[in-house]
C-alpha positions in Angstrom: -16.3 19.0 7.7 -18.6 20.4 10.7 -19.3 24.2 9.6 -16.3 26.0 11.6 -13.8 23.7 10.6 -14.8 24.7 7.2 -15.9 28.5 7.8 -11.9 28.6 9.7 -10.4 27.4 6.6 -12.4 29.8 4.2 -11.5 32.5 6.6 -7.3 32.2 6.2 -7.8 31.3 2.4 -9.0 34.6 2.1 -6.8 36.8 4.3 -4.3 34.8 2.9 -5.7 36.0 -1.0 -5.3 39.5 0.4 -1.9 39.0 1.4 -1.0 37.2 -2.1 -2.5 39.8 -3.7 -1.1 42.8 -2.2 2.7 41.4 -2.7 4.7 43.8 -3.7 1.9 47.1 -4.0 2.7 50.3 -2.7 0.1 52.9 -1.6 0.4 54.8 -4.5 -0.6 51.3 -6.7 -3.0 50.4 -4.5 -4.9 54.1 -4.4 -4.5 54.3 -8.1 -5.0 50.8 -8.9 -9.4 49.8 -9.2 -8.7 46.2 -10.7 -6.2 45.8 -7.1 -8.6 47.7 -5.2 -11.8 45.6 -6.5 -9.7 43.0 -5.9 -9.5 43.4 -2.1 -12.6 45.0 -1.0 -14.2 41.6 -2.6 -11.3 39.2 -0.4 -12.5 41.8 2.4 -16.3 40.6 1.6 -15.7 37.0 1.8 -13.5 37.3 4.6 -15.9 38.2 7.0 -18.9 36.6 5.0 -16.9 33.1 6.3 -16.8 34.5 10.0 -20.2 35.2 10.1 -20.5 31.1 9.7 -18.8 30.7 12.5 -21.1 29.5 15.4 -21.4 31.9 18.0 -19.7 29.7 20.2 -16.9 29.1 18.6 -16.1 32.6 18.6 -16.4 33.2 22.2 -14.0 31.0 22.9 -11.4 32.8 20.7 -12.0 36.3 21.8 -8.6 36.7 20.9 -9.3 37.3 17.7 -11.8 39.9 17.1 -14.4 38.7 15.0 -17.0 41.7 14.9 -14.4 43.6 13.5 -13.8 41.5 10.9 -17.7 41.0 9.8 -18.3 44.9 11.0 -15.8 45.6 8.2 -18.2 43.3 5.7 -21.2 44.9 6.3 -19.3 48.8 5.8 -17.8 47.2 2.2 -21.7 45.6 1.6 -24.1 47.8 2.4 -21.9 51.3 2.9 -19.5 51.2 -0.4 -19.7 55.0 -0.8 -18.1 55.1 2.5 -15.3 52.7 2.8 -12.2 54.6 3.0 -9.6 53.0 1.1 -7.0 55.0 4.5 -9.1 52.3 6.0 -8.5 49.5 4.2 -5.3 50.1 3.6 -4.2 49.7 7.2 -6.3 46.9 7.7 -4.4 44.9 4.1 -1.4 46.0 6.2 -1.8 45.5 9.7 -4.7 43.3 11.1 -4.5 40.9 7.3 -1.3 39.2 9.0 -2.4 39.8 13.4 -5.1 37.6 12.0 -3.6 35.0 10.2 -1.1 34.5 12.3 -4.1 34.1 15.2 -5.6 31.8 13.2 -3.1 29.3 12.4 -3.0 27.7 15.6 -7.1 27.0 15.5 -7.1 25.8 12.4 -7.7 21.8 11.7 -4.6 20.0 11.0 -4.4 18.4 7.6 -7.5 20.1 6.0 -8.8 17.6 3.2 
């Protein structure tokens, strides 16, 4: 499987994991549950890493997705972990992840094996 296809499938899986993990979680629970926060931050990190593995050519052909912002969030969680704002994480999970999955769907390879 070509590298871009593999990275796209990984990105879709990690974004879907985020949605699955957040199922039934309200803001109060998210803010007070370290396990949920840790799980979401990990998924955001590996999602950003998958995006970074996409070729520059692929990302430039699909500017409808904010690849740089996704990779940037990964960098912030990884390298500036002491500055992570849970309000931004919450908004990202609630608004940006569903939008990302919607935009990503038509780019995924058919019938991945």
